[in-house]
Every structure is written in structure tokens, then in C-alpha cells.
N, C-alpha and C positions, 0 to 999 in steps of 0.2 A: 819202271819205277822201282826204287830200291826198297827191299823188305825192311820193315821196322822190327826192332828187337827190344826186349825188356830184360832187365836184370833184377832178380829177386835176391835181396840181402837178408841173411838170417844171422842175427846177433845172439849168441848164447849168453846165459847169465854168468857163467864162470869166466875164467881167464882165457878160454880158447879163442882162437882167431875167428872172425866172422867168415861165414861161408857165402859164396855167390853162386847163383843159378841163372843161366842165360836162356831166355825163351824167345823163339822167333814168333812171327805173326801166326803161323799155323799152330804152333804149340799152345799159344794163348787161347786160340779158338777152341782147341780140344779141351783145355782145362776149364774154360767157361762152360762148355757143354756138359762136362762131367758134374760140375758143381750145380748146374741147373737141374739136371736129371735127379741128383741126390735130393735137392730141395723139394722138387715136386713129389718124389717118393715119400719123403717124410710128411708132407702136407696131406697126401692121399691117405697115408696110414693113420694120421690123426683124425681125419674125417671118418674113416671106417670105424675107428675105435670109439670115438667120443660122440659122434652125431647119431641120435636115435632115428633120424629120418633118412639115413644113408642107404638102407636096404629095404626091400619090401617087407621082410619079416619084422624089422624094427619099427616100420611105420604101422604095421598091424598091431604090434604090442602097444604102441603109443595110443592109437585110437581106442583099443580095448580098455586100457587103463583110464583114459578120459571118460569113456562111456560108463565104466564101473563107478568112477568117482561121482559122476552126475547122478547115477541111480542111487548110490548110497546117500547122497545129499537129499534126494527126494524121499528116500525111506526114512531118513532122520526127521524130515518135516512131517511126514505122515504119522510116524510114531509119536511125535510131540503132540499133534492134534488128537491122536487116539488117547494119549495120556490125559489131556485136558477133558476130553469127552467122558472118560471113565471117572475122573474126579467129580465132574458135574453130575453125572448119574448117581454117584455115591451120595452126594449131598441131597439130591432129590429123593433118593431111596430112603434116607433118614427122615425126611419130611413125611413121606408116605407112611412110614412105620408109625410115626407119631399120630397121624390121622387115623390109622387103622387100629391104634391101641396096642401095637406090638413093641416089645422092648427093643430099643436101639442098640445094636451091637457094633463093636469096632471091627473094621475089616482086618482079616488075617494077612500078614505080610507075605510077599511072594517067596518063592524058593531061593535058596542061596546058590552061590556059584557052583558048589560041590554037586548039586543035584541037577545041574543043567544037562539036558539030553546030549549024548555024545555026538549025534549028527549035527546038532546046532553048533557045538564048539568047533567041529571040523570045518563046517561051512564058513563060520566067521573067521577062523584062522586062515583058510584058503583065500578069502576075499582080502583080508589085511595083507597077506603075502603078495598078492597080485597088484594091489594098489600102492604098496610101499615105495616102489621106485619113483613114482611121480607125486609123492606126498608133498615135496617141497614146492611144487607149482601151485598147490591149492590150500596150503596151510593146514593147521590142525583142526579137526572137526570136534565140536562139543560132544561129550559122552551122551550116547543115545539111551532112551529108557530101556529097561530090561523087558524084552518081549515076553518072557515066561511070566513075569510078575503081572504084566498087563493082561495076558490071557487068563491068568488065575483070578485077577480082580474082576474081569468081565464075566467069568463063569460064576463067581460068587454073587455078583450083582444080578445075574440072570436067575439064580436060585432065590435070592432075596426078593426080587420083584414077583416071582411066582408065589412065594409065601405071602407077601403083602396083598397080591391080587386075590389069592384064595381067601384070605381073611376079610378083605373088603367085600368080596362077592358074597361070603357067608353073612356078613353084617347087612349087606344090601338086601339079600334074600330074607333075612329075619325082619328087616324094616318093612319090606314089601308085604310080609305076612303078619305084621302087627296091626291090629284093628284100630286105626287112628282116625277113621272117618265116622261122622254121624251117619247111621244107615238110612235115615229118612229126614225129611224136613217137617217141622211142626213145633209144638210147644211142649216144654218139659212140664209134665203134670204129676210126676211121681219120682221121688229120689230114691237112691240106693239106701237101704236102712236095715239094721239088724232086727228091728221090730216096728211094725206099724199096724194100724187098724184096717182090716180088709174092708173095702167099700161095699161089698155085697154080703159076705159072710159075717161081718161085724165081730170079728175076733182078731186078736193080735197075732200077727205072723211076721216072719222076716220077709223083707222085700229084696230079692236077690238081684234086682236090676233097676232100670229106669223106665218110666213110661213117657212116650212121646205121642201126644195127641195130634192127629192129622186127619184130613178128609179121607173117607173110604176110597180105596183105589190108588192112593198116593204110593209112588214107587219106593220100594225098599231095596237098597243096593248093598253089595258086600263091602264091608269096611276095610277088607284086606284080602289077599289071595288065600285060598285054602281049598279043602275038599269037603263037599257036602256029605255028611255022615248019617244024617237022619232027616227024614221027611215023614211026618205023622200027624195024627189028631190025638190030643192028650187032654182029657178032662177039662180042668179050668184054663189050661193054656190054649185050647182050641187048636187051630192049625199051627203046627210048630215046625221049625227048620233049625238044624244045627250044622255048624261048619267047624271043621278042625283046621286050625291055621299052623299047626306044628309048634314045636318048642313048648308043648304043654298048654297052648292057648286054644280055647274053644268058645264060640259065640252062639247064642240062642236067640231066636226071633219067634215071638208068640202072638196069638190073636190075628194071624194073617188071613186075608180074604182069599187070595190066590197065590199058590207057590209055583214059581216058574222053574227054579232049579230042580235037578233030579239027584237022587241019592247016588253017590259015587262020582259026581261031576266035579271037575276042577273049575273053580270060579276065580276071577281076577278082581282086584280092587275097583270098585265103582260099577261092577256088573249087576244088572237087574236080577234079583233072586226071588222077589215076592212083592205083594202089594198090601197096604194097610187094610185091616179088616176089623170085625167086631165079634170074632168067634170065641167060644169058651165063656168063662165068667168075666164079662166086660160090661162096663156101663156106657161105653161109646167107642167109636173107631179110634184105635191107638195101637202103637207098637210097644210091646214089652220086650226090652233088649237087655240081655245078660252077657257078661264076659266071665269065663272061668279060667283060672290059671292054676295048673297043677290039681285040678279037680275042685278048687274052692272058688266061690264067687267073689269078684272084686268090683269096685265101683267103676262102671264104664267111662265115666267122665274123666277118670285119671288117665285114660288112654286117648280120648278124643282130642285132636289138635284143633283149636279154634280156627275158623276160616278167616 
């Protein structure tokens, strides 16, 4: 079989004569092989340069960037939720301040960028640098809340809640120690008065408390928490008991039959302390009940909360 031959004609742009090159079948095969090898070499080089999955190292970088991007997205979501929680707590703290009678204060703004701790800036710069090559795959993320500002706000809220808690605890303790219960059940037979006729001595005297008539042995309970400071027998008062409730408030119980509480004992609201009697200058079983504020007697009925 006769070998085939090819003629390659090269026509220059100027006036020179065209040039001819003659190739046999073997030369054509060699040329085709050279061109094929060159094309494969260029393709392989392109894959090596432009494909991030071409080498194990590139694949690791890709996976690491993808993981970092997902973690940053989760962090953004968590910070957003934290910001909402801090805002909600700030609103609730303002309500508690109003309930506790404490002045509502505006929260102080977080620190500026100039005072951001150096390690935090380095860490954020490093994360941004590592995630930048793949940012085009995931789009731009919204600006995340300032972590330092959130931490400062949370710290301020913690201190504020502690202040509110202390104030409310103080007010609750004061309320618990305010004599707002009627110490016994019966009938009001003597009112608080600056001057009244004594039923036995028949002379005008101030009546520093109220008289509650009840059957002998009727329970007398503490109208509030306090410390028993006096248990004695005193002239016209008969068997007497006194309780210090703090904040300058003291209560006195006279004409008792039996005193259960002991001097120095801590008593709670509603606790049995004595029983109604007829000791001292008394025309019948009753409780003489006084409240002193700052050393001065006041009308006990202004403290008693009606049932």
C-alpha cells in the first residue's frame, strides 16, 4: 500500500511567495502526538492551578474553610439570640426597678472599637483571613453584634438585678416585720385616744392602744416577725409582752393570762405568743394592744390590714 502524503501551505501576509511543507504518514502521526501531549500538559497544569480539589492539601483547606464558615454562621445566630435575650432582660429589669421603687437608669453603651482587647482583634482577623477565599460561595454575612458590648450589658444587668433583688428583699423583710395582723379575735371595745376616762381609776388618761375583748384563753399571735424583748408583770398592765420588729417598730400586749414566748426569742407572723387574760387593772378578759414607732404610740388600726 502506497504511503499517503500531506502538503502544508504557509501563505505569508507580505509579498513573499508561499512556502510548502510535505509530510508523510509517519510525520503526521508524530506531529499529532506532540500536539496531543502539549494539550494534555496545558490541561493538567490548569487543573493543578485552578482546582481547589486537585491535591489533598487543597481539599483540606476547602473543608476547613467550609467548616469555619458554618461555625461562624452558627455563632452569628447565637449572638443574635443573645442580643435579643439581653434586650428582653433589660426591659424586665426596668419593670422590676419600678416595682422596687428604684430609679430607672439608662444602660451604658458598650466599649468602642479602640478598646477592643488585642486577642479578640487578632482572632477575628485570623478567622476573616482564613474564610476569605471561599466567601464568594456563601455570600456576605450580616454584621454580627459586638461581643464586648453584649458582655458588658450582661454584666450591668447582673449588677442591676442584684441591686433590685437586694431592694425588694429589704422591702419584703420590712413588710414581713410590719405588724399588719390583728393579734387576736374579738370585739373592739376601746379605741386609740389621746385622752379618755379610765374605767377603773375614773380619771382622764391617754389610751395608747386599742382594747379587744375576747374570751379568756383566746390565742394572741404575733402580728409580724420580730424579737421578744420584754416579758414581765407591770402594775396596771398585768402580764405584759413586748416585741421589737425592727425599723423602729415595737408592739406591746397587756393583761395576758399566759405568755408562751420567751425573752430573746425570734417569732414569726401568726405565731402563738400568749393568751387573752384579765390581769392588772382590767374590768374583763381583753387584750390591750399598742404599736410604738420611733418610741411614740400610734393607732394600731392604721397598720392592721382588714381580712
